[in-house]
C-alpha positions in Angstrom: 172.7 121.8 28.3 170.0 121.6 25.8 170.7 120.2 22.4 168.0 120.4 19.7 165.1 118.5 21.2 162.8 116.6 18.8 159.9 117.3 21.1 160.3 121.0 20.6 159.0 120.5 17.1 155.7 119.6 18.7 155.6 123.0 20.4 153.9 125.7 18.5 156.1 128.2 16.6 156.7 131.4 18.5 155.5 134.3 16.2 156.7 137.8 16.4 154.2 140.4 17.7 155.1 142.2 14.4 154.1 139.2 12.2 151.3 141.2 10.5 153.4 144.4 10.2 154.7 144.7 6.6 157.2 147.4 7.7 158.8 145.0 10.1 158.8 141.8 8.1 162.3 142.1 6.6 164.1 143.0 9.8 162.3 140.3 11.8 163.2 137.8 9.1 166.8 138.9 9.4 166.7 138.5 13.1 165.2 135.0 12.7 167.9 134.1 10.2 170.6 134.9 12.9 169.0 132.7 15.5 170.9 129.5 14.7 174.2 131.3 15.1 173.0 132.9 18.4 172.0 129.5 19.7 175.4 128.0 18.7 177.1 130.9 20.5 175.0 130.4 23.6 175.7 126.7 23.7 179.4 127.3 23.2 179.7 129.9 25.9 177.7 127.7 28.3 179.6 124.5 27.6 183.0 126.2 27.8 182.1 128.0 31.0 182.5 131.4 29.4 180.4 133.5 31.8 181.3 136.8 30.2 180.2 135.7 26.7 177.1 134.0 28.0 176.1 137.2 29.9 176.7 139.3 26.9 174.7 137.0 24.6 171.8 136.9 27.1 171.9 140.7 27.4 171.8 141.1 23.6 168.8 138.7 23.2 167.1 140.5 26.1 167.0 143.7 24.1 166.6 142.1 20.6 163.6 140.1 21.7 161.7 143.2 22.6 162.8 145.1 19.5 161.7 142.3 17.2 158.4 141.4 18.9 159.4 138.4 21.0 158.6 139.3 24.6 159.1 135.6 25.7 162.7 135.8 24.4 163.2 139.0 26.3 161.9 137.5 29.5 163.9 134.3 29.2 167.1 136.1 28.3 166.6 138.6 31.1 166.1 135.8 33.6 169.4 134.2 32.4 171.3 137.5 32.5 170.0 138.4 35.9 171.0 135.0 37.3 174.5 135.2 35.7 175.1 138.6 37.2 174.0 137.4 40.6 176.4 134.4 40.6 179.6 134.8 42.7 182.7 135.2 40.5 183.7 131.6 41.0 180.1 130.3 40.6 179.6 127.3 38.3 177.4 127.9 35.3 175.6 124.6 35.9 173.2 126.5 38.1 171.8 128.4 35.0 171.4 125.3 32.8 167.6 125.4 33.1 167.5 129.1 32.0 169.9 128.3 29.1 167.6 125.4 28.1 164.5 127.6 28.2 166.2 130.4 26.1 167.4 127.9 23.5 164.0 126.3 23.3 162.3 129.7 22.7 164.9 130.6 20.1 164.2 127.3 18.3 160.4 128.0 18.4 161.0 131.5 17.0 163.2 130.1 14.2 160.6 127.4 13.6 158.0 130.2 13.1 160.3 131.9 10.6 160.8 128.7 8.7 157.0 128.2 8.4 156.6 131.8 7.2 154.9 133.0 10.4 157.4 135.4 11.7 
């Protein structure tokens, strides 16, 4: 499971499609402010094997990513959600580790963009 990776800082920030829309600035910044808690929740659900919570969190990010101008988040969260829903009930979450890592990395890049003022 991904922990904050120092090499992610070398990746470019992930800006919102609404970065130049003054009407969206405040809501996108609020979304970005919530990302660290979302990442903690995703990690906790994955590490504890809580498939129900992990599926719910992926589903929420799938919708939120689109709504706040982050199609890459939507895509990654959708891939994770789809894989989780396709797992047998007794399936181990280890098979979705790569999707979790990708989603966490994209969240970190979006948050990095927010910290640099380029929502």
